[in-house]
C-alpha positions in Angstrom: 62.7 -40.6 -25.5 58.8 -39.7 -26.3 57.6 -36.0 -26.5 56.0 -36.6 -23.0 59.3 -37.3 -21.6 60.8 -34.3 -23.1 58.3 -31.9 -21.4 58.5 -33.2 -17.9 59.7 -30.6 -15.5 63.1 -32.2 -15.0 63.8 -32.2 -18.4 62.3 -28.6 -19.4 65.3 -26.4 -20.6 63.2 -23.5 -21.4 59.6 -22.3 -21.8 57.9 -19.2 -22.8 57.0 -17.0 -19.7 53.1 -17.8 -19.2 52.3 -14.0 -18.7 53.4 -13.5 -22.2 50.4 -13.1 -24.4 50.2 -15.9 -27.5 50.4 -13.2 -30.4 53.2 -12.5 -32.6 55.2 -9.3 -31.7 55.0 -6.4 -34.3 58.4 -5.0 -33.6 61.0 -4.5 -36.2 63.4 -7.4 -36.7 66.2 -7.0 -34.4 64.5 -4.7 -32.1 65.4 -5.0 -28.4 61.8 -4.5 -27.0 60.9 -8.2 -27.5 64.0 -9.5 -25.5 63.4 -6.9 -22.7 59.5 -8.0 -22.5 60.7 -11.6 -22.1 63.1 -10.7 -19.3 60.6 -8.7 -17.5 58.0 -11.6 -17.7 60.6 -14.2 -16.5 61.7 -12.1 -13.6 58.1 -11.4 -12.4 57.3 -15.3 -12.6 60.4 -16.1 -10.7 59.6 -13.6 -7.9 56.0 -15.0 -7.9 54.6 -11.3 -7.8 52.6 -11.2 -11.3 49.5 -10.5 -9.4 51.2 -7.8 -7.3 52.7 -5.8 -10.3 51.6 -2.6 -12.1 53.3 -1.4 -15.2 53.0 2.2 -16.7 53.7 2.8 -20.5 53.6 6.0 -22.0 53.4 7.0 -25.9 56.1 5.5 -28.4 57.2 1.9 -29.1 57.0 1.1 -25.4 53.3 1.5 -25.3 52.7 -1.7 -26.8 54.1 -3.6 -24.0 50.6 -4.2 -22.8 49.9 -6.2 -25.8 52.4 -8.8 -24.8 52.6 -9.2 -21.1 49.4 -10.0 -19.2 49.8 -7.8 -16.0 48.0 -4.9 -14.7 48.8 -2.0 -17.0 48.3 1.8 -16.8 48.8 4.1 -20.0 50.3 7.7 -19.1 50.5 10.6 -21.1 53.8 11.3 -23.0 56.6 11.6 -20.5 54.4 11.3 -17.4 55.0 7.6 -16.5 57.3 8.3 -13.5 54.8 10.6 -12.1 51.8 8.1 -12.5 54.2 5.4 -11.0 54.9 7.6 -8.0 51.3 8.2 -7.4 50.3 4.5 -7.8 53.3 3.6 -5.7 52.1 5.9 -2.8 48.5 4.4 -3.1 49.7 0.8 -3.1 52.8 0.8 -1.4 53.1 -3.0 -1.4 52.7 -3.4 -5.2 55.6 -3.6 -7.6 55.4 -0.5 -9.7 57.6 -0.1 -12.8 57.5 2.3 -16.0 58.7 1.1 -19.3 59.9 4.0 -21.5 61.8 5.0 -24.5 64.6 7.8 -24.7 62.4 10.4 -26.5 59.8 9.9 -23.9 61.9 9.7 -20.9 64.6 12.2 -21.6 62.7 14.8 -23.8 59.0 15.7 -23.0 59.5 13.6 -19.6 62.8 15.1 -18.5 61.0 17.1 -15.6 58.8 14.0 -14.4 61.7 11.9 -14.5 64.0 14.0 -12.4 61.5 14.9 -9.9 60.3 11.4 -9.6 63.8 10.2 -9.1 64.7 13.0 -6.7 61.5 12.1 -4.5 62.9 8.7 -3.8 59.7 6.8 -4.0 60.4 3.3 -4.5 59.7 2.7 -8.3 61.6 1.2 -11.0 62.1 2.8 -14.3 63.1 0.6 -17.4 64.6 3.0 -20.1 65.1 1.7 -23.5 67.9 4.1 -25.1 68.3 3.7 -28.9 69.3 7.3 -29.6 66.2 8.1 -31.7 62.4 8.5 -32.0 61.9 5.0 -33.3 58.2 5.0 -33.8 57.4 8.5 -35.3 59.9 8.7 -38.0 63.4 8.4 -36.9 63.6 12.0 -35.6 66.6 13.2 -33.4 66.1 12.6 -29.8 68.0 14.0 -26.7 70.2 10.9 -26.6 71.1 10.9 -30.3 75.0 11.0 -30.6 77.1 13.8 -31.9 77.3 13.3 -35.9 74.5 10.8 -35.8 72.3 11.3 -38.6 68.4 11.3 -38.2 65.5 12.4 -40.1 65.7 16.0 -38.5 69.6 16.4 -38.5 70.3 14.6 -41.8 73.9 15.6 -42.0 74.5 14.4 -38.4 74.0 15.9 -34.8 76.0 19.3 -34.7 76.5 20.4 -31.0 76.5 24.0 -32.3 73.1 23.8 -33.6 71.4 20.9 -31.7 73.3 20.8 -28.4 75.0 17.9 -26.8 73.7 14.6 -26.2 71.7 14.1 -22.9 73.1 11.4 -20.7 70.2 11.3 -18.6 71.0 8.2 -16.6 74.3 10.0 -15.4 72.2 12.9 -14.1 69.9 10.5 -12.4 72.5 8.7 -10.4 73.6 12.0 -8.8 70.0 12.5 -7.2 69.6 11.5 -3.5 66.3 9.4 -4.4 68.0 6.8 -6.7 69.4 3.6 -4.9 70.5 1.6 -8.1 71.4 3.2 -11.4 72.7 0.7 -14.1 73.3 0.5 -17.9 72.8 -2.6 -19.7 72.1 -4.1 -23.2 70.7 -7.3 -24.6 72.8 -7.8 -27.9 74.3 -10.9 -26.6 73.5 -14.1 -24.4 75.8 -12.7 -21.8 74.4 -9.3 -22.0 71.0 -10.7 -21.7 71.7 -12.5 -18.6 73.3 -9.3 -17.1 70.2 -7.5 -17.9 68.0 -9.9 -16.3 69.9 -9.8 -13.0 69.7 -6.1 -13.1 66.1 -6.1 -13.5 65.4 -8.5 -10.9 67.6 -6.4 -8.6 65.7 -3.2 -9.4 62.5 -5.1 -8.7 63.6 -6.4 -5.4 64.7 -2.8 -4.5 61.3 -1.8 -5.3 59.4 -4.2 -2.8 62.1 -3.3 -0.3 61.3 0.3 -0.5 64.9 1.3 -1.2 64.3 4.2 -3.5 64.2 4.5 -7.3 66.0 2.1 -9.4 67.0 3.0 -13.1 67.7 0.4 -15.5 68.8 1.7 -18.9 69.1 -0.6 -21.8 71.1 0.5 -24.7 69.3 -0.7 -27.8 69.3 -0.7 -31.5 66.5 0.7 -33.8 67.7 -0.6 -37.0 64.8 0.7 -39.0 65.4 4.3 -37.6 69.1 3.8 -38.4 68.7 2.3 -41.9 70.7 -0.9 -41.1 70.3 -4.5 -41.0 69.9 -6.0 -37.4 73.3 -7.5 -37.8 74.8 -4.3 -38.7 72.9 -2.1 -36.4 74.4 -4.5 -33.4 78.0 -3.7 -34.7 76.9 0.0 -35.0 75.9 0.2 -31.3 78.9 -1.6 -30.1 81.2 1.0 -31.8 79.3 4.2 -31.4 76.6 3.6 -28.6 78.7 1.9 -26.1 81.7 4.5 -26.1 79.0 7.2 -25.4 76.9 5.1 -23.0 79.3 2.5 -21.4 77.5 -0.4 -19.8 77.9 -1.2 -16.2 76.5 -0.1 -12.7 76.6 3.8 -12.2 75.3 3.8 -8.7 74.4 1.0 -6.2 73.7 2.2 -2.5 72.0 -1.4 -1.8 75.2 -3.2 -0.8 74.5 -6.0 -2.9 76.5 -6.7 -6.1 74.4 -9.7 -7.5 73.6 -7.9 -10.6 77.1 -7.3 -11.8 
């Protein structure tokens, strides 16, 4: 078999999505961002809506998505991505409009924007990377940091008496009437990646069908911030993050179980 035979469409097993720019990713080894970028790119191409998609990124590691996915992007101020997404969706209702945010952004400075955008029910999609820490700025405690979890700003571990309890923002969002689909996934195994991709596609389909806000939380590692190797970070996530943030659908009013 020649190389020409191998690359024939009928023999093709996998190829990089065409909208992923041809540049090396700068994310730390083991980071989930690159995997989620690939899933978004695959879904957009499979749905054939690349030209009708607008993404919004704020401050933090999430902002670098525009370096890797060749779609229309808008950059929002820290925490304001959902508010900007709602404005764009109302102006361009036939576009697929989504945000791509980290937990420090979405659940801290952006708490109000997140809650009110979800409560309004405009058909946007929120993709939420939750690694329980401020990854870009030095590993500080985030609203999602677990009890007892050590960070740069709580070096002895998060103490609820001093720091309050972890904010399970996704659990709050599912209670709002404006959300139609709220799910929590991960990308630490091949099976988890497949489930996350189905969830992202379902959220995008809800977006185009004007069903309300869809929230896809991706529980992730930050091995640099956690001071662990990628392998140990995945194990720590399974043992500690998943019990606090269990995977699966939290809400689905669409009547479609295809993402499960």
